[in-house]
VEXMAR-468455 format. One line per field, with one value per residue (C-alpha): residue in three letters; chain; x, y, z. Coordinates in steps of 0.001 Angstrom, whole numbers, plus 500000, padded with zeros to 6 digits. Example, Ala and Ser with C-alpha at 12.3 -4.5 7.8 and 13.67 -1.06 7.14 Angstrom:
% VEXMAR-468455
zator = (ALA|SER)
rotor = (A|A)
c1 = (512300|513670)
c2 = (495500|498940)
c3 = (507800|507140)
END
This chain:
% VEXMAR-468455
zator = (MET|SER|ILE|VAL|TYR|ILE|ILE|SER|ALA|PRO|SER|GLY|SER|GLY|LYS|SER|THR|LEU|VAL|ASN|GLU|LEU|ARG|LYS|LEU|VAL|PRO|GLN|LEU|GLU|PHE|SER|ILE|SER|TYR|THR|THR|ARG|PRO|VAL|ARG|GLY|SER|GLU|GLN|ASN|GLY|ARG|GLU|TYR|PHE|PHE|VAL|PRO|ARG|ALA|GLU|PHE|ASP|ASP|MET|VAL|ARG|LYS|GLY|GLN|PHE|LEU|GLU|TYR|ALA|GLU|VAL|PHE|GLY|ASN|CYS|TYR|GLY|THR|ALA|GLN|GLN|ILE|LEU|ASP|LYS|ALA|GLN|ASN|GLU|GLY|ASN|ASP|LEU|LEU|LEU|ASP|ILE|ASP|VAL|GLN|GLY|ALA|GLU|GLN|ILE|LYS|LYS|LYS|LEU|PRO|GLU|ALA|VAL|SER|ILE|PHE|VAL|LEU|PRO|PRO|ASP|ARG|GLU|LYS|LEU|GLU|TRP|ARG|LEU|ARG|ASN|ARG|GLY|LEU|ASP|THR|GLN|ASP|VAL|ILE|ARG|ARG|ARG|LEU|VAL|THR|ALA|SER|ARG|GLU|ILE|GLU|ASN|TYR|ASP|LYS|TYR|ASP|TYR|ILE|LEU|VAL|ASN|ASP|ARG|LEU|GLU|ASP|SER|VAL|GLU|ALA|LEU|LYS|ALA|ILE|VAL|LEU|ALA|GLU|ARG|ALA|LYS|LYS|LYS|SER|SER|GLY|SER|ALA|LEU|SER|ALA|GLU|ASP|SER|LYS|ASN|LEU|GLU|VAL|ALA|GLU|GLN|TYR|ARG|LEU|ASN|ASN|VAL|ARG|GLU|ARG|VAL|GLN|PRO|ILE|LEU|ALA|SER|PHE|VAL|THR|PRO|PRO|PRO|SER|GLY|GLY|GLN)
rotor = (A|A|A|A|A|A|A|A|A|A|A|A|A|A|A|A|A|A|A|A|A|A|A|A|A|A|A|A|A|A|A|A|A|A|A|A|A|A|A|A|A|A|A|A|A|A|A|A|A|A|A|A|A|A|A|A|A|A|A|A|A|A|A|A|A|A|A|A|A|A|A|A|A|A|A|A|A|A|A|A|A|A|A|A|A|A|A|A|A|A|A|A|A|A|A|A|A|A|A|A|A|A|A|A|A|A|A|A|A|A|A|A|A|A|A|A|A|A|A|A|A|A|A|A|A|A|A|A|A|A|A|A|A|A|A|A|A|A|A|A|A|A|A|A|A|A|A|A|A|A|A|A|A|A|A|A|A|A|A|A|A|A|A|A|A|A|A|A|A|A|A|A|A|A|A|A|A|A|A|A|A|A|A|A|A|A|A|A|A|A|A|A|A|A|A|A|A|A|A|A|A|A|A|A|A|A|A|A|A|A|A|A|A|A|A|A|A|A|A|A|A|A|A|A|A|A|A|A|A|A|A|A)
c1 = (692933|691592|687837|687316|684053|682844|680594|678877|676100|674899|676873|675556|674277|676543|678851|682037|681014|679918|683188|685112|683143|683510|687112|687389|685387|686779|690596|692478|690389|692573|690880|691643|692518|691590|693401|691728|692504|690052|691256|691771|688637|688727|690895|691685|695166|696926|697163|694532|691031|692644|696013|695687|697304|697627|695488|698730|699971|696521|696310|700134|698900|695806|697974|700396|697328|697977|694017|691480|688961|688889|685971|685661|682823|681648|684894|687278|689031|689164|690696|691676|695275|696221|699018|696405|695000|698425|699333|696267|696727|700452|699661|696685|694110|690746|690179|687358|686741|684596|683849|680805|678597|680979|683929|681872|680831|684553|685615|682932|684069|687578|686916|683359|683668|683778|681121|679279|677080|674852|674125|670812|669541|666104|664410|665329|664295|666843|669535|668949|668931|672306|673837|672771|673533|676959|678047|680589|678846|676946|673481|674193|676307|673488|671256|673665|674162|670790|670141|673221|671773|668639|670726|672875|670293|668522|671636|670853|669920|673367|674560|674548|673477|671441|671642|669207|671101|668483|669927|673875|674097|671769|673654|677125|676257|674576|677676|679941|677651|677927|681530|682241|679596|681330|684461|682628|681268|684942|686623|684075|684305|681443|682605|680255|679991|680568|677542|678605|679168|675681|674337|676215|675090|671373|671701|673559|670827|668194|670180|670410|669181|666143|665240|665226|663492|660118|661627|663750|660682|659497|662969|663191|659765|660706|663488|660893|660966|657237|655906|656153|653299|650492|652227|650368)
c2 = (603081|602446|601879|598401|598512|595206|594937|591594|590854|587593|586960|589129|591839|594473|594704|595035|597794|599630|599045|600147|603405|604145|603770|606515|609054|608268|608900|606879|603674|600731|597670|594207|591883|588579|585404|582664|579056|579365|579671|583054|584048|586054|589246|588890|589498|588433|590863|593087|590978|588407|586940|583429|580692|576924|575188|573977|577479|578704|575868|576828|580270|578846|576925|579805|581960|584810|585120|587566|585462|582737|580340|577653|578560|576384|574241|577324|578928|582786|584841|587987|588307|590132|592042|594061|595546|596007|597937|600349|600956|601872|604172|605984|604331|602812|599174|598022|594390|592753|589335|587014|586263|583611|585917|588752|586813|585611|589533|590702|588358|589563|593318|593947|597510|596906|598572|596166|596980|594370|594943|593385|593013|594428|591124|587337|587914|590782|588827|585782|588118|589700|586532|585200|588386|588463|585040|583962|580718|577496|577205|574589|577417|580108|577748|577104|580742|581808|578935|580338|583959|582514|581594|584689|587457|585839|587141|590652|591640|590986|594036|597584|598824|597714|598851|597951|598123|599236|602118|602322|605935|606299|603235|604829|608071|606000|603661|606679|608698|605801|605384|609276|609465|606621|608664|611690|610024|608932|612216|614339|613087|615444|618499|620431|618685|620192|620742|618290|615506|616163|615601|612290|611179|612003|610051|607208|606958|605959|602874|601787|598255|599260|601751|599668|596453|597082|597776|594343|592160|591885|591205|588488|587276|586844|584484|581957|579070|578381|574841|572374|572590|570352|569722|569723)
c3 = (574579|571251|570717|568992|566765|565778|562822|561503|559138|557269|553897|551167|553332|551891|554893|552880|550803|553911|555382|552548|552268|555904|555688|553147|555336|558882|559743|562297|561821|561575|559699|560985|558073|559066|558552|556568|555418|552340|548799|547247|545099|541862|542264|545905|546975|550083|552686|551291|551693|554158|554897|553198|555143|555118|557757|559475|560066|561367|563919|564876|565493|567688|569706|570484|571398|568829|567758|569476|567943|565679|564240|561417|558882|556006|556540|556381|559577|560175|563010|564122|565222|568538|566868|564840|568049|569439|566307|566234|569838|569365|566478|568076|565791|566447|565260|563062|563020|560363|562109|562197|565103|566856|566466|568116|571050|571762|571406|573649|576399|575979|575535|577068|576259|572255|570082|568184|565185|563376|559507|558460|554853|554003|553866|553129|549740|549042|550535|548360|545322|546549|546854|543503|541590|542953|541293|543713|545156|544107|544515|547428|549036|548461|550419|553091|553435|553715|556690|558502|557922|559485|562701|562649|562575|565693|567519|566738|570218|571478|569452|570632|567186|564483|560987|557966|555043|552215|550772|550761|551066|554288|555627|555264|556662|559667|560360|560317|562776|565181|564838|565346|568156|570206|569479|570876|574009|574717|574529|576040|579894|580774|578937|576052|572975|569547|567266|564901|567878|568883|565827|565180|568668|567646|564619|566259|568824|566405|565620|569336|569626|571941|569295|566121|567704|566068|562680|562983|563729|559799|558643|561314|560206|556597|557362|558991|556729|555716|556030|553015|550322|551687|555009|558054)
END
């Protein structure tokens, strides 16, 4: 049985970069390419970043029950096809799902054993800087993304692991350790662990929800909207 890893993060948190680096380092890790109704951006290619489909085709897939999860975000639909998981299991690979909070909740209901990882930015200011500097969105969309991020991070405590993406190299190593630690737990079945597996388990444990709550609090506080100037 494949391990399903869920990774979620507010837009602009660096999740895509983390996922791309992880896939270079960890073998037998199938990446789920989502279906979406949104337009292609920049140099994106169909079947690489997403499967770009018309809304009518997406709705037809929903009616046929072909999605593990799906959601509408900013007027566009996104979904993970069941066939992606079937393919990973048939090939003996684990599956990595890059999905939002709504999708993660749906997956957890269907696959409660799935391993969930939430990526946080260091603070709101850094997230806004990243959104503006990537140059993909209008000012209105950036404001909406920040409001959405404020809502999304409130769900952090529904995840198994929390990763604050402040230094890319450290975050990649932490994500790799989490994935390999979960594999080690599955294969050990009470037998002795190798030194490498033990090290990965030790590193991964540092990012367990209960071990990062204190660190997360200042990040959550940075997303609290201050009262308007002159307001009561």
